[in-house]
Residue frames as a rotation matrix with the C-alpha (Angstrom) as fourth column:
UNK 1
-0.403 -0.908 -0.117 19.19
0.392 -0.287 0.874 -1.57
-0.827 0.306 0.472 -69.51
UNK 2
0.717 0.614 -0.330 18.52
0.024 -0.495 -0.868 0.89
-0.697 0.614 -0.370 -72.30
UNK 3
-0.220 -0.763 0.608 20.28
0.764 0.253 0.594 0.36
-0.607 0.595 0.527 -75.63
UNK 4
-0.443 -0.041 -0.895 20.76
-0.177 -0.975 0.132 3.41
-0.879 0.217 0.425 -77.84
UNK 5
-0.422 0.252 -0.871 19.77
-0.907 -0.096 0.411 1.68
0.020 0.963 0.269 -81.06
UNK 6
0.734 0.652 0.188 17.63
-0.636 0.758 -0.144 -1.28
-0.237 -0.014 0.971 -81.99
UNK 7
-0.427 -0.904 -0.009 19.78
-0.880 0.413 0.236 -4.40
-0.209 0.108 -0.972 -81.97
UNK 8
-0.169 0.331 -0.928 19.31
-0.512 0.775 0.370 -7.94
0.842 0.538 0.038 -83.27
UNK 9
0.783 0.609 0.126 17.74
-0.446 0.409 0.796 -10.45
0.434 -0.679 0.592 -80.92
UNK 10
0.574 -0.605 -0.552 21.01
0.610 0.766 -0.206 -12.37
0.547 -0.219 0.808 -80.46
UNK 11
-0.481 -0.719 0.502 22.73
0.164 -0.636 -0.754 -9.20
0.861 -0.280 0.424 -79.18
UNK 12
0.127 0.631 0.765 19.88
-0.773 -0.420 0.475 -8.62
0.621 -0.652 0.435 -76.75
UNK 13
0.916 0.203 -0.345 20.28
-0.007 0.869 0.494 -12.19
0.401 -0.450 0.798 -75.51
UNK 14
0.064 -0.975 -0.215 24.05
0.648 0.204 -0.734 -11.72
0.759 -0.092 0.644 -75.14
UNK 15
-0.451 -0.167 0.877 23.52
-0.379 -0.854 -0.357 -8.59
0.808 -0.493 0.322 -73.04
UNK 16
0.582 0.740 0.337 21.01
-0.668 0.199 0.717 -10.47
0.464 -0.642 0.610 -70.90
UNK 17
0.703 -0.397 -0.590 23.58
0.457 0.888 -0.053 -13.24
0.545 -0.232 0.806 -70.32
UNK 18
-0.395 -0.873 0.286 26.20
0.340 -0.429 -0.837 -10.69
0.853 -0.234 0.466 -69.25
UNK 19
-0.160 0.428 0.889 23.70
-0.734 -0.654 0.183 -9.19
0.660 -0.624 0.419 -66.82
UNK 20
0.863 0.463 -0.203 22.90
-0.250 0.740 0.625 -12.62
0.440 -0.488 0.754 -65.40
UNK 21
0.229 -0.870 -0.437 26.63
0.674 0.465 -0.573 -13.29
0.702 -0.163 0.693 -64.92
UNK 22
-0.532 -0.376 0.759 26.93
-0.165 -0.833 -0.528 -9.94
0.831 -0.406 0.381 -63.13
UNK 23
0.350 0.759 0.549 24.00
-0.768 -0.102 0.632 -10.81
0.536 -0.643 0.547 -60.86
UNK 24
0.831 -0.078 -0.550 25.52
0.242 0.942 0.233 -14.17
0.500 -0.327 0.802 -60.01
UNK 25
-0.205 -0.977 -0.051 28.91
0.594 -0.083 -0.800 -12.62
0.778 -0.194 0.598 -59.22
UNK 26
-0.390 0.134 0.911 27.27
-0.521 -0.848 -0.099 -9.89
0.759 -0.513 0.400 -57.11
UNK 27
0.693 0.721 0.014 25.30
-0.463 0.430 0.775 -12.51
0.553 -0.544 0.631 -55.26
UNK 28
0.597 -0.536 -0.597 28.45
0.618 0.781 -0.083 -14.44
0.511 -0.319 0.798 -54.35
UNK 29
-0.407 -0.899 0.163 30.72
0.615 -0.401 -0.678 -11.49
0.675 -0.176 0.717 -53.55
UNK 30
-0.720 0.146 0.679 28.27
-0.370 -0.907 -0.198 -9.08
0.587 -0.394 0.707 -51.93
UNK 31
-0.884 0.420 -0.207 25.89
0.454 0.663 -0.596 -11.59
-0.113 -0.620 -0.776 -50.38
UNK 32
-0.453 0.794 -0.406 22.88
-0.581 -0.608 -0.541 -10.05
-0.676 -0.009 0.736 -52.11
UNK 33
-0.404 0.428 0.808 20.11
0.605 0.788 -0.115 -11.64
-0.686 0.442 -0.577 -54.11
UNK 34
-0.523 0.264 -0.810 19.16
-0.645 -0.744 0.175 -10.24
-0.556 0.615 0.559 -57.51
UNK 35
0.181 0.698 0.693 16.23
0.158 0.674 -0.721 -11.78
-0.971 0.240 0.011 -59.33
UNK 36
-0.797 -0.598 -0.085 17.58
0.002 -0.144 0.990 -12.27
-0.604 0.788 0.115 -62.86
UNK 37
-0.341 0.750 0.567 14.02
0.934 0.336 0.119 -12.75
-0.101 0.570 -0.815 -64.15
UNK 38
0.574 0.581 -0.578 13.43
0.557 -0.794 -0.245 -9.05
-0.601 -0.182 -0.779 -63.47
UNK 39
-0.440 -0.786 -0.434 16.27
0.083 -0.517 0.852 -8.02
-0.894 0.339 0.293 -65.80
UNK 40
0.646 0.669 0.367 14.89
0.493 0.001 -0.870 -6.44
-0.583 0.743 -0.329 -68.91
UNK 41
-0.624 -0.767 -0.149 16.81
0.288 -0.403 0.869 -5.44
-0.726 0.500 0.472 -72.00
UNK 42
0.430 0.850 0.305 14.90
0.704 -0.103 -0.703 -3.19
-0.566 0.517 -0.642 -74.35
UNK 43
-0.273 -0.488 0.829 15.69
0.902 -0.430 0.044 -0.98
0.335 0.760 0.557 -77.34
UNK 44
-0.854 -0.149 -0.499 15.86
0.374 -0.842 -0.388 2.73
-0.362 -0.518 0.775 -76.53
UNK 45
-0.832 0.555 -0.009 13.00
-0.400 -0.588 0.703 3.55
0.385 0.589 0.711 -78.89
UNK 46
0.040 0.865 -0.500 10.72
0.097 0.495 0.864 1.26
0.994 -0.083 -0.064 -76.87
UNK 47
-0.529 -0.355 -0.771 12.06
0.750 0.230 -0.620 2.04
0.398 -0.906 0.144 -73.39
UNK 48
0.688 0.709 0.156 10.17
0.468 -0.597 0.652 4.03
0.555 -0.375 -0.742 -70.78
UNK 49
-0.223 -0.867 0.446 12.60
0.112 -0.477 -0.872 6.69
0.968 -0.145 0.204 -69.50
UNK 50
0.018 0.309 0.951 10.57
-0.846 -0.503 0.179 7.03
0.533 -0.807 0.252 -66.27
UNK 51
0.552 0.316 -0.772 10.79
-0.072 0.940 0.334 3.34
0.831 -0.128 0.541 -65.46
UNK 52
0.188 -0.585 -0.789 13.71
0.857 0.490 -0.160 3.63
0.480 -0.646 0.593 -63.05
UNK 53
-0.663 -0.351 0.661 13.40
0.044 -0.900 -0.434 7.24
0.748 -0.258 0.612 -61.88
UNK 54
-0.151 0.576 -0.803 12.02
0.948 0.315 0.048 7.44
0.281 -0.754 -0.594 -58.35
UNK 55
-0.459 0.122 0.880 10.29
-0.084 -0.992 0.094 10.77
0.885 -0.031 0.465 -57.87
UNK 56
-0.979 0.111 -0.174 9.02
0.188 0.137 -0.973 11.60
-0.084 -0.984 -0.154 -54.40
UNK 57
-0.320 0.947 -0.003 5.36
0.907 0.305 -0.288 11.99
-0.272 -0.095 -0.958 -53.42
UNK 58
0.252 0.382 -0.889 5.40
0.200 -0.919 -0.338 15.71
-0.947 -0.093 -0.308 -54.33
UNK 59
-0.277 -0.404 -0.872 6.44
-0.783 -0.431 0.448 15.17
-0.557 0.807 -0.197 -57.95
UNK 60
0.690 0.443 0.572 5.86
0.003 0.789 -0.615 13.06
-0.724 0.426 0.543 -61.02
UNK 61
-0.374 -0.869 0.324 8.13
0.313 0.211 0.926 11.77
-0.873 0.448 0.193 -63.74
UNK 62
0.799 0.505 -0.327 7.99
-0.126 -0.392 -0.911 13.57
-0.588 0.769 -0.249 -67.07
UNK 63
0.158 -0.734 0.660 10.06
0.897 0.386 0.214 13.06
-0.412 0.559 0.720 -70.21
UNK 64
-0.027 -0.283 -0.959 11.90
-0.085 -0.955 0.284 16.20
-0.996 0.089 0.002 -71.30
UNK 65
0.820 0.474 0.321 10.88
0.258 0.194 -0.946 16.79
-0.511 0.859 0.037 -74.91
UNK 66
0.694 -0.635 -0.338 14.27
-0.718 -0.578 -0.388 18.33
0.051 0.512 -0.857 -75.76
UNK 67
-0.307 -0.939 0.156 16.51
-0.952 0.302 -0.052 15.64
0.002 -0.164 -0.986 -74.29
UNK 68
0.293 0.546 -0.785 14.16
-0.446 0.804 0.393 12.63
0.846 0.235 0.479 -74.07
UNK 69
-0.749 -0.560 -0.354 15.48
0.104 0.429 -0.897 12.18
0.655 -0.709 -0.262 -70.52
UNK 70
0.291 0.836 -0.465 13.27
0.653 0.182 0.736 11.49
0.700 -0.518 -0.492 -67.52
UNK 71
-0.813 -0.485 0.323 13.06
0.078 -0.639 -0.765 14.13
0.577 -0.597 0.557 -64.82
UNK 72
-0.326 0.691 -0.645 10.94
0.944 0.201 -0.262 14.74
-0.051 -0.694 -0.718 -61.75
UNK 73
-0.530 0.279 0.801 8.54
0.129 -0.907 0.401 17.65
0.838 0.316 0.444 -62.13
UNK 74
-0.956 0.115 -0.269 7.40
0.259 -0.089 -0.962 19.16
-0.134 -0.989 0.055 -58.84
UNK 75
-0.072 0.995 0.066 3.68
0.971 0.055 0.233 19.51
0.228 0.080 -0.970 -58.12
UNK 76
0.107 0.174 0.979 2.25
0.121 -0.980 0.160 23.05
0.987 0.102 -0.126 -57.72
UNK 77
0.823 0.178 0.539 3.43
-0.440 -0.399 0.804 24.52
0.358 -0.900 -0.250 -54.42
UNK 78
0.734 -0.634 0.242 6.60
0.263 0.594 0.760 22.43
-0.626 -0.495 0.603 -54.36
UNK 79
0.773 -0.568 -0.282 10.10
-0.589 -0.479 -0.651 23.21
0.235 0.669 -0.705 -55.61
UNK 80
0.753 -0.641 -0.147 13.48
0.657 0.746 0.112 21.60
0.037 -0.181 0.983 -55.86
UNK 81
0.805 -0.593 0.018 16.75
-0.589 -0.796 0.142 23.18
-0.070 -0.125 -0.990 -54.79
UNK 82
-0.140 -0.990 -0.009 20.16
-0.968 0.135 0.214 21.91
-0.210 0.039 -0.977 -55.93
UNK 83
-0.376 0.008 -0.927 18.66
-0.601 0.759 0.250 18.75
0.705 0.651 -0.281 -57.45
UNK 84
-0.960 0.080 0.268 17.16
-0.190 0.514 -0.837 17.58
-0.205 -0.854 -0.478 -54.15
UNK 85
-0.569 0.815 0.104 13.67
0.803 0.524 0.284 16.03
0.177 0.245 -0.953 -54.01
UNK 86
-0.281 0.569 0.773 10.71
0.112 -0.780 0.615 18.41
0.953 0.260 0.155 -54.22
UNK 87
-0.679 0.072 -0.731 9.82
0.732 -0.003 -0.681 20.19
-0.052 -0.997 -0.051 -51.00
UNK 88
0.399 0.911 -0.102 7.01
0.915 -0.403 -0.024 22.46
-0.063 -0.084 -0.994 -49.94
UNK 89
-0.016 -0.308 0.951 7.37
0.403 -0.873 -0.276 26.13
0.915 0.379 0.137 -50.87
UNK 90
0.812 0.394 0.430 6.29
-0.231 -0.460 0.857 26.84
0.536 -0.796 -0.283 -47.28
UNK 91
0.804 -0.581 -0.128 9.32
0.467 0.484 0.740 24.91
-0.367 -0.655 0.661 -46.00
UNK 92
0.041 -0.848 0.528 11.78
0.992 -0.027 -0.121 26.31
0.117 0.529 0.841 -48.51
UNK 93
-0.536 -0.141 0.833 10.63
0.223 -0.974 -0.022 29.91
0.814 0.174 0.554 -48.05
UNK 94
-0.451 0.356 -0.819 9.69
0.892 0.205 -0.402 30.42
0.025 -0.912 -0.410 -44.38
UNK 95
-0.601 0.209 -0.771 8.90
0.118 -0.931 -0.345 34.09
-0.790 -0.298 0.535 -45.10
UNK 96
-0.795 0.329 0.510 6.59
0.584 0.189 0.789 33.22
0.163 0.925 -0.343 -48.03
UNK 97
0.286 0.948 0.137 3.60
0.776 -0.314 0.548 34.80
0.563 -0.050 -0.825 -46.25
UNK 98
-0.688 -0.494 0.532 3.85
0.168 -0.821 -0.546 38.35
0.706 -0.286 0.647 -44.98
UNK 99
-0.433 0.504 0.748 2.21
-0.731 -0.682 0.036 39.93
0.528 -0.531 0.663 -41.93
UNK 100
-0.598 0.102 0.795 1.81
-0.667 0.486 -0.565 36.71
-0.444 -0.868 -0.222 -39.94
UNK 101
0.357 0.752 -0.554 0.07
-0.929 0.349 -0.126 34.72
0.098 0.559 0.823 -42.61
UNK 102
0.037 -0.259 0.965 0.11
-0.394 0.884 0.252 30.92
-0.918 -0.390 -0.070 -42.44
UNK 103
-0.363 -0.264 -0.894 1.50
-0.932 0.107 0.346 29.22
0.005 0.959 -0.285 -45.53
UNK 104
-0.042 0.339 0.940 -0.30
-0.231 0.912 -0.339 26.12
-0.972 -0.231 0.040 -46.70
UNK 105
-0.924 -0.276 -0.263 -0.34
-0.332 0.244 0.911 23.99
-0.187 0.930 -0.318 -49.81
UNK 106
0.208 0.976 0.071 -3.61
-0.616 0.187 -0.765 23.46
-0.760 0.115 0.640 -51.64
UNK 107
-0.361 -0.406 0.839 -3.19
0.251 0.825 0.507 20.22
-0.898 0.394 -0.196 -53.64
UNK 108
0.003 0.283 0.959 -3.23
0.977 0.206 -0.063 20.87
-0.215 0.937 -0.276 -57.37
UNK 109
0.849 0.391 0.355 -3.14
0.461 -0.877 -0.138 24.65
0.257 0.280 -0.925 -56.91
UNK 110
-0.034 -0.950 0.310 0.01
0.376 -0.299 -0.877 25.56
0.926 0.086 0.367 -55.00
UNK 111
-0.614 -0.305 -0.728 1.05
0.787 -0.156 -0.597 27.59
0.068 -0.939 0.336 -52.00
UNK 112
0.150 0.678 0.720 -1.33
0.297 -0.725 0.621 30.09
0.943 0.121 -0.311 -50.45
UNK 113
-0.907 -0.418 0.051 -1.36
0.111 -0.354 -0.929 32.28
0.406 -0.837 0.368 -47.39
UNK 114
0.159 0.951 -0.266 -4.09
0.652 0.101 0.751 32.14
0.741 -0.293 -0.604 -44.80
UNK 115
-0.774 -0.383 0.504 -4.63
-0.042 -0.763 -0.645 35.08
0.632 -0.520 0.574 -42.51
UNK 116
-0.572 0.586 -0.574 -6.61
0.797 0.234 -0.556 35.38
-0.192 -0.776 -0.601 -39.30
UNK 117
-0.094 0.637 0.765 -9.70
0.460 -0.654 0.601 37.51
0.883 0.408 -0.232 -39.58
UNK 118
-0.511 -0.094 0.854 -10.62
-0.487 -0.788 -0.378 40.14
0.708 -0.609 0.357 -37.03
UNK 119
0.425 0.773 0.471 -13.12
-0.849 0.159 0.505 37.81
0.315 -0.614 0.723 -35.30
UNK 120
0.611 -0.250 -0.751 -10.59
0.179 0.968 -0.177 34.96
0.772 -0.026 0.636 -34.79
């Protein structure tokens, strides 16, 4: 849980108790197990915005310097459409390569087109 402002320790403890009560109720009603020891309450100025953002294997979490919000930034050669996880440019743009070229991703560099030579 991320609190907007630093709060006194007793408030942090109260929030932690509420979260533990929630976990206990969820455990009884939904038949799920939540490890209350993993619950962390931290002030916003000390929180890691990327802590709970799951980016896929073609992206990494970055903190937007304007909003201080976490967002997934696609690796070179990958893009996102309509907020979906990052996908290969080759998949998103089947006509990326012209004249029969084969689209491939070079890690760290991006999408490129490979063409057959005359002797192939």
